N, C-alpha and C positions, 0 to 999 in steps of 0.2 A: 364376624368380617365376611363380608361379601367383594368380590372383584369381578367387573364385567368390562367386555370392550365394547362401545356402541358401535350400531350398524351403522357402518359408511366411515368410519374413524377409526383406522386400523393402530395409531398408534394412541388413541387416547384411551387412559382406564378410569373407571368411575369406583371406589373403593367406599364401601358403606361400613362404618366403623358403629361398635355400640358399646358405650363406657359405663358398666353399672354404675345404679344411682347410690349405690354406699361408696362407691369410689370417687364419685363426684361431689358428695356431702362429706367426706373426708376433707378433700383438696380444698376447700371451700372453709370448712373449718379452720384449719390448718393457717388459711391465709387472715380469718377473721381475728384469730388469737394472735397473730404478727402485727394486725393493725391496732389490737386492742395495747399493745405494748406500746404501742408509738402516739397512739391518737393524742391529741390534742383539744378538750371538749371543753368549752365554758362550764364551770361549776364543778366540775372533776381533776382529781389530780393524776397526774400520766399514770396509766399504767391499773386504775382505779376505776375505769369507766365500765359500769353493769353489761352484760353480755348482751341484753335485750335493746341496750340503746345502740353498741356496735353494731349489732343486727339490722337495726333500724337505717344508722347512718351509713353503711359500707356494704351491706349484703348484697346487694344489685353490681356493685362494683369486683367485690370478693367473687363473684360468680362467673361474670364477666374473666376474668384471670385465670380462675380456675379451668374456665373452657379452653381457653388461647394455649392453657400448659396441657392439658390433658390432650388438645385435637394436634398440637405438633409432637406430644410423645407416643401418639399411637399411630400418628402418620408415618412416623419415621421409622418405626417398628412393621407398619406394613410393608414399608417400600423394602426392607432389610428381608422381610419373610417371604415377599413374592420376587425379589432379587429384579426389582423396578429401576430405570434410571431415568429420572425426570428432568426433562427438558429445563422449566421453568418451575416457579411457585405455582402450587395448584390453586385451584379456586375450591372452596371450601362453604358448603350448605349447611347449616344446621337442620336436621330435619327435626328433633326434639331435644328439650332440653329444660330444664327447670330444678327447683329443691324437690328434693325427695322422688326425682324422675331420673331414669335412663337418661343418658346424653348419645344422641343418634347423630351423627354426621355423614355425608357424601362429599369427597375431595375426587375431584377429576383433574385430571393432570394427563398430560403430552409425555411419552417416552421415547427414546431413541430407538431406534430399531434394532432388532437383534438379529445380527445376519454374518457371515465371515466373506471379508472383501477378496475378490479372485484376482490374483494376480494376472495382468496382462501375458498373454502367449504371444504378441508380436515382438519382430527386433526391433530394438534401439539403436537408432545410428547414433554412433559418437564420433566426431569430426575431430582429429588431431592435428597440429600445426606445426613442424618444425620450424624455429625461428633459422633466416637463412642472413647473411651479410646483408643482402638487399634489402632485407625489411627493417635493419638496423640503420642501414644509410637513410630509406624513405623516410624513417623516424624522426631521424637528426634534420633530414631537409626540412620536415614540417616544423621543428622545433627553431629552426633558423628563420623559416616564414614568420613565425611569432614574435620573432626579435628584430626583424626587418626596419629598417628607417627609407625612407625615400629623399632624392637628391634630385634638385631639379636639372630639365632638360632641356635644349632647343630643340626640339622636333615635334613631329607630331604625336598626339596622343594615341595610345594601342591599350586593348586590354592588360588589364593587374597596374597600369599606371595611375596614381593618384593626381588627379584635376581637380584645380581649386577653380570654383566658376561663380559669378555672377547670374541671378537669372529672374526674370520677371515674367509671371505665369498672368494670361489676361485672356477674358471672354465678352464679347462683342466689347471691345474695347477698354473696358474696368479690371482693373487691377483684382484680381483673386484673394480671398480673405488668407493671408499667409503666403501669399506668392511673390512676394518682394523678397527676396534672398543676397545678402552679400557673403564673398568667401565661405561658398560652402565647397566643405573639401570632400571628396567622394573617389573612392576605388571604382573604376570603369569592371565590369563582370561582378560586381557584390550584389547587382540587384536593388541597391536602395535608392535608384531612382526610377521611372517608368521607363521601358523599354525606347520609347522612341528619342528620350532624351540621351540614353547612354548610346544608343547608337549615331546620333547627330554628335557625340563629344567625340567620340574615334576621330580620327583625322584631325583635329582642330589641334592649333597651336596656340602658345600663350600671346595675347593679343587679337584674336580672332573673335568673331562675332557671328551668331547664326539664328535664325528664327526658325523653329519646328512646331508642327504642328500635332497635338496629342490628343488621344481617345482616354479617358478615365476609365478603367476597368469596371465592368458591371458590380464585382463586389468592393468598390473602393471603400474607405471607411468614412469617409463623409460623403453621406447618403446623396447630398446635395448635387455633388458633381459626378457620382456614380453614372458611367457610359457616358457622359458630356464630353463635346470638344473643347478644348482652348490652345491658345497661341502663346509660346514660351520663346522669351528673347535671349537668348544664352551669350555671355562672354568670358572666355577662358582669360581668367586669370596667371596660372601658373601650371605647365605640365610637371611632374616628377615621377622617376621612374624608382623602383624597389631596388633598394640594396642589401643583399644577405649578409650577415656576419660570415667571418672565417669561422671554419672547423677546425679551431686552434687553441692553444692554452686559454685565451682569455675567455673564450665562448665557456670551454670546460669549467673555468672557475666560476662563472656567473651561473653556470648550474648547479654551484655545491662543491665541485671537484676541488677540493683544497691546493692539490697541488699541480692543477692545471692539466694533470694525464690526458690526451685524449683516449688512449686506450682504456683507461678505467673506464672513463664516460662510455664509451661503446659497450663496455661489459655491463655497466649499469641498466643501459638502454636495452640490451638483450634481455638481460634478468626481469625487469619489467614485462617487456613482451611476453616472455614465457609465463609469468604469473596471469598476465593479463589473457594469453591462449589457453590455460587452464582453465581458467575461471569462465571464459563464454562457453567451452565445452561443457561445461558444469550445467551452466543454464540452461542451456540447447537440448542435454539430454535429460534435466528434471522438465522443461517444459513439455517435450517429446511424452514421459513416462506419464506425466500430469494428465494429459489428455487420452493417453491410451486407457489411465485408470479409470477415467470417467465415462470411456467407452464400455470399458470391462463392468462397472459397477452400477446399477441402477434402484439403489436401496428408495426405500418408504422414505420420504421425508417428512418431518416434523414441521407442521402449518407454523410455529410459534418461529422456527430459526428459519423459515424462507422468508416470512413477513419481517422478520429483524434487517435481514441481509438485503431484500428489498429498498427497505427505508435507509440503511446505509448507505445504497447504492444511489439513491435519488439526494440523499444529500452531497455525495462526493461530485457529482454532475449538476447538481442544482437546478432539479425539475420537480415538477409536482407527482408524475407519472411517469412510468418507465415503457420503453417502445418493446417491441417483441425482442431486440437484441439483449437490453438490458433484462427484462425478464428471463431470459436463456441465458445471462450470464449471472445472477441471483441463483439460480437453481445451480449452475457449473460451482459453485464458490462452495454452495453448502454441501453437492454431493461430495468434492473435494475434503470438505471440512469433516464430513462423517466418517468417509473411507479412512483418511489418513488417523486421526483420533482413533478408529476402531484398530487399527493395525499396531497403532502406538498401545491402546491398552491391552490387547491380544500377546501381542509378542513383549510385552512389560519395556517398553523401550523408555529411555527417560534420557533429558536435558540436562547433562549433567552441569557443576560451574564452571567447572575449567572448560569447557563448551563454550557456554554462555559467555566468558570473558573473552575467548580466543576470538569470535566473532565478534563481539563489541570493540574489542580494540583494532579490527580488522574494518568496520563502518569508522571509527575515529579517523583511522589515516588519511580520510578523504577533506579532514579542517584540519585549519592551520596550527591550532593549537588541542590534540589529541586529547590529552591530561584533563583539560576541562570539559570537553563531549561527553568523556565518560563519566565526571562526576556530575554532569547536567543530566545526562541519563538515569544514571542509578536513583535519580531523585525522584522521581514517579515511577509507581508501581506500575500501573499501566503500561508503560513504557518498556518495563521488563517482564511483563506476561506476554509482550508480544513478541519479544526477544525470547524468550522462552520456546516460544511457539514456531519462530523459526527455525532454532534449532533443533526442536522437536521433529520439525518436517523434515531436516537435511538427513535426519537420522532414518527416520521411514523410508526417502528416498535412497538411501545408501541401503538400507535392509534389503528394500526391491531391487536396486540394481543386483544384489547378488542371488537372485532369483529369477530373472528375466535373460534373456539372449540378447547380448552387447554384440554389434560388427563394429568394430574401429576402422574411419576410413581417413587415409590420410589425404589433406587438403593445404592449398597455401595459406600463411596468414591472411591475405587479404581476403580469401573465401571465406575463411573463418569470423571473420570481423563482418562479413557483407559488402566489402570494398569492392570486391570482385564479384560479378553474377555468376551464378550455378550452369554449369553445361547445358546446351538446348535438350539434350535428351534426356538430362535430371528434371526438367521441367515440365518435359512431354508428359 
């Protein structure tokens, strides 16, 4: 057995193996005997076919089967002997073989890089947020906004009002396709209409009419109208202002608080915000850590893994070729996969069944019927493999967090979730 690394291919291994002729013949003979016991040939009783006839009828087939068996057996033994970890199946070339001859074959395989992942030395910033009464109030206001209704008013329309309008769009006197609409209800400020139309509607009352000239944006979905000018005749049918439900027992019951206790509702909202703050903090820390991990580790990348990731990314983006940003992303994903899996392998980290169940139930909470989602998820081995990979990744992140410097930085909940910008000095 010889093992070599081709020049210019540091992760490629070529293993040339010789199987003695006697072992090849013994394997072929054994297979011919098996075929003789089961052979059904005209003129012969089962099990009574002469060896010469069996050889003539099945000799080539038995030889190929023997080659397959011996190549697989010796290849696996070679991997174990040289502690090689293949990325994919090998390319096998039979250099010599036949009855009465040694079987000589060469297996070319790409292997995983042998390296010890470096733990980042940089400080990881962990933002933490205490949930304040004002955060609970703001969340309840959003929930009330989501359950608002509208009441007609006898005043001019303003931002936030729902305006019901008839409009007709014309270009050179001709009505635009789909440009004659009646009883169209829109909330001013929602951005559903062209800016010139929304601006024109503000200040109009029920019964008012107005004509406005608009310019369709250059990226307008209808290419024939993109960048074109048109006139719209507007007629307001109704102006309605938003009315929010009171924060009372009825509102609490509508949100699942059976006894309508507003204090209980506030406590549930607070606990949900605390869980969300912890989740976002974990996500942000993980993102930082993974970025630092890529910077600290640049292992040799198996060409097959990189090609697979590039192909996967092409399918995600529905493109035939990746741009430079896509190539960099594919490379980053492969680096992360190698580093994380190598840490897990060297540290003997595993994804336990309990951890997988816990993550699956957390995922299922987003759905109306969590149990149905869990049953559906468990029906597919590929999905379960992806779940195991996610849990294992979290295990590796936890292992890393015990070995890097972490700086806790208290921030407001709004800043944590990105609703409030970072201070100017932080962005400098």
